[in-house]
C-alpha positions as CSV (number, residue, x, y, z in Angstrom):
1,M,-76.8,-30.3,-256.2
2,E,-73.6,-28.8,-257.0
3,F,-74.1,-27.8,-260.6
4,S,-78.0,-27.4,-261.7
5,F,-79.0,-26.2,-265.2
6,L,-82.3,-27.4,-265.3
7,I,-85.0,-27.9,-269.0
8,H,-88.2,-28.4,-269.6
9,P,-89.0,-30.8,-272.4
10,S,-92.4,-29.7,-272.8
11,E,-91.0,-26.2,-273.6
12,L,-88.8,-27.3,-276.5
13,E,-89.5,-27.1,-280.0
14,E,-88.6,-30.1,-282.1
15,I,-85.5,-28.4,-283.5
16,E,-81.8,-29.0,-281.6
17,K,-80.8,-27.1,-278.7
18,K,-77.7,-26.2,-277.8
19,F,-76.3,-25.3,-274.6
20,V,-72.5,-24.8,-273.0
21,L,-72.1,-24.9,-269.9
22,N,-69.6,-23.7,-267.6
23,P,-69.7,-24.2,-263.6
24,E,-68.8,-20.8,-261.5
25,S,-65.4,-21.4,-259.5
26,S,-67.7,-22.7,-256.3
27,E,-69.0,-25.2,-258.3
28,K,-66.4,-27.0,-259.4
29,I,-65.0,-26.8,-255.7
30,A,-68.2,-28.5,-254.7
31,L,-68.0,-31.1,-257.4
32,A,-64.3,-32.0,-256.6
33,K,-65.0,-32.7,-253.3
34,R,-68.3,-35.0,-254.3
35,F,-66.0,-36.8,-256.6
36,G,-62.8,-36.8,-254.6
37,F,-60.6,-34.6,-257.1
38,E,-58.3,-32.5,-255.6
39,E,-59.4,-29.7,-258.2
40,I,-61.6,-29.2,-261.2
41,K,-59.3,-26.3,-262.8
42,S,-61.5,-26.1,-266.0
43,F,-65.1,-27.8,-267.2
44,T,-67.4,-27.0,-270.3
45,I,-70.1,-28.9,-270.9
46,N,-71.6,-28.8,-274.9
47,V,-75.1,-30.1,-275.0
48,C,-77.6,-30.9,-278.0
49,V,-81.0,-31.3,-276.6
50,K,-83.5,-33.1,-279.1
51,T,-87.3,-34.3,-278.7
52,I,-88.4,-37.4,-279.8
53,K,-92.0,-37.2,-279.8
54,A,-92.5,-40.4,-280.8
55,K,-91.0,-41.6,-277.8
56,H,-92.2,-39.3,-275.2
57,A,-88.2,-38.7,-275.0
58,V,-85.4,-35.9,-275.1
59,R,-82.1,-37.2,-276.4
60,V,-78.9,-35.4,-274.8
61,S,-76.0,-35.5,-276.2
62,G,-72.3,-33.7,-276.3
63,N,-69.3,-33.7,-274.9
64,I,-67.6,-32.9,-271.6
65,N,-63.7,-31.0,-271.6
66,A,-62.5,-31.0,-268.4
67,K,-59.2,-29.9,-266.3
68,I,-58.9,-32.2,-263.6
69,V,-56.2,-32.9,-260.6
70,Q,-56.5,-36.4,-258.6
71,N,-54.3,-38.1,-256.3
72,C,-52.1,-40.9,-256.8
73,V,-53.5,-43.9,-255.7
74,V,-49.6,-45.4,-254.7
75,S,-48.1,-42.1,-253.5
76,M,-50.7,-39.6,-253.1
77,V,-48.7,-37.0,-255.4
78,P,-51.3,-34.5,-257.4
79,L,-51.7,-35.5,-261.1
80,E,-53.5,-33.3,-263.7
81,S,-55.7,-35.2,-266.3
82,I,-57.4,-33.9,-269.4
83,I,-60.9,-35.1,-269.9
84,D,-62.3,-34.8,-273.4
85,E,-65.5,-37.3,-273.5
86,T,-68.5,-37.2,-275.9
87,F,-71.9,-39.0,-274.2
88,D,-75.1,-40.0,-275.4
89,V,-78.1,-40.5,-273.4
90,D,-82.1,-41.2,-274.0
91,F,-84.2,-39.3,-271.1
92,Y,-87.7,-41.0,-271.0
93,D,-91.0,-39.6,-269.5
94,I,-91.4,-41.8,-266.5
95,S,-95.2,-41.4,-267.2
96,H,-94.8,-42.9,-270.6
97,V,-92.4,-45.9,-269.3
98,V,-94.0,-49.2,-269.9
99,T,-91.0,-51.6,-268.7
100,E,-91.5,-54.2,-271.8
101,T,-91.2,-51.3,-274.2
102,F,-87.8,-50.7,-272.9
103,L,-86.1,-54.0,-272.5
104,D,-84.3,-53.9,-275.5
105,D,-83.7,-49.9,-276.1
106,G,-80.4,-50.2,-274.0
107,L,-79.5,-47.5,-271.7
108,F,-81.7,-44.9,-270.6
109,E,-82.7,-42.4,-268.0
110,I,-85.6,-41.5,-266.5
111,Y,-87.1,-37.8,-265.4
112,E,-90.4,-36.7,-263.6
113,N,-91.8,-33.4,-263.6
114,D,-91.1,-32.1,-266.8
115,V,-87.5,-31.6,-265.9
116,I,-84.1,-32.8,-266.9
117,D,-80.9,-31.2,-265.3
118,L,-78.3,-30.7,-267.7
119,G,-75.9,-30.0,-264.9
120,E,-76.0,-33.1,-263.3
121,V,-75.7,-35.0,-266.5
122,G,-72.7,-33.2,-267.4
123,A,-71.6,-33.7,-263.3
124,Q,-71.9,-37.5,-263.9
125,E,-70.3,-38.0,-267.2
126,L,-67.5,-36.2,-265.5
127,A,-66.8,-38.6,-263.0
128,L,-67.4,-41.6,-265.2
129,A,-64.3,-40.6,-267.7
130,A,-62.2,-39.9,-264.6
131,N,-59.6,-42.4,-264.0
132,P,-60.7,-44.3,-260.8
133,Y,-57.3,-45.2,-259.9
134,P,-54.7,-42.7,-261.3
135,R,-51.2,-43.4,-260.6
136,A,-48.2,-41.4,-261.3
137,E,-45.5,-42.2,-264.1
138,G,-42.7,-44.8,-262.9
139,L,-44.2,-44.9,-259.6
140,A,-46.2,-47.7,-259.7
141,D,-43.2,-50.0,-260.9
142,E,-41.0,-48.8,-258.3
143,V,-43.6,-49.5,-255.5
144,I,-45.4,-52.9,-256.8
145,G,-42.4,-54.5,-258.0
146,P,-41.1,-56.1,-255.2
147,Y,-44.6,-57.6,-255.1
148,L,-44.7,-59.2,-258.3
149,I,-43.7,-62.9,-259.3
150,T,-40.6,-63.5,-260.9
151,K,-39.2,-66.3,-263.1
152,E,-37.4,-67.1,-260.0
153,D,-40.3,-67.1,-257.5
154,K,-42.1,-69.6,-260.0
155,K,-39.4,-72.1,-260.0
156,N,-39.5,-72.2,-256.1
157,K,-43.2,-72.5,-255.5
158,P,-44.4,-73.7,-251.9
159,F,-45.0,-77.2,-252.9
160,A,-41.9,-77.5,-255.5
161,A,-39.5,-79.3,-253.0
162,L,-42.7,-81.8,-252.9
163,A,-42.6,-82.3,-256.7
164,G,-38.7,-82.6,-256.6
165,I,-39.6,-85.8,-253.9
166,K,-42.3,-87.4,-256.1
167,Q,-40.0,-87.5,-259.2
168,K,-37.5,-89.3,-257.6
169,K,-39.3,-92.1,-257.2
C-alpha cells in the first residue's frame, strides 16, 4: 500500500474517534503514480470512526482536502485542482455478514481480520473525487470546435440531396 493507517475495530470504544492523516512526501508520490496524477501537492484526510455494535459495523466518515496536478486530456498541459470532498462508508465485519441482510443497506465495505485501513479509504476517496478527464479552459473548444456539428452541417446531411429529389416528385 502506498499510504496505510490501520485501525482495529475490536479496540474501538463506543465513542467517536477522530484522526487527521497526512501522507509523507514519498507516500504522495506513490499515490500520484498509482492514480496517474502528475503530483499531489497536499493531501489531508480528516476521519471520524464510530462503532455500530448492533450491526457489527464501523462507520467511517470525514473529508479529504487535496491539491493535485493532472494533465489536460487534450493538450497534456498540467492543471492544478483543489479537492474538498466528504465521505461516509460503513464497514461490516465479514464474520457477521449475511447477504440478505445487507441488500437494502446501500453501499458498504467489508473488513476482515479486525483491520480497516483508513489510509486506503482516503486514497480511494481521492481517486473518486479527481476529475477523470481534466481539460484546460478554452482549449477544448479550440481543439474540438472543427468537429462539432454546425447548422450548415445539419442542412447538408449525406442524404439531403436524395430528400430533395423525393420532394420534387
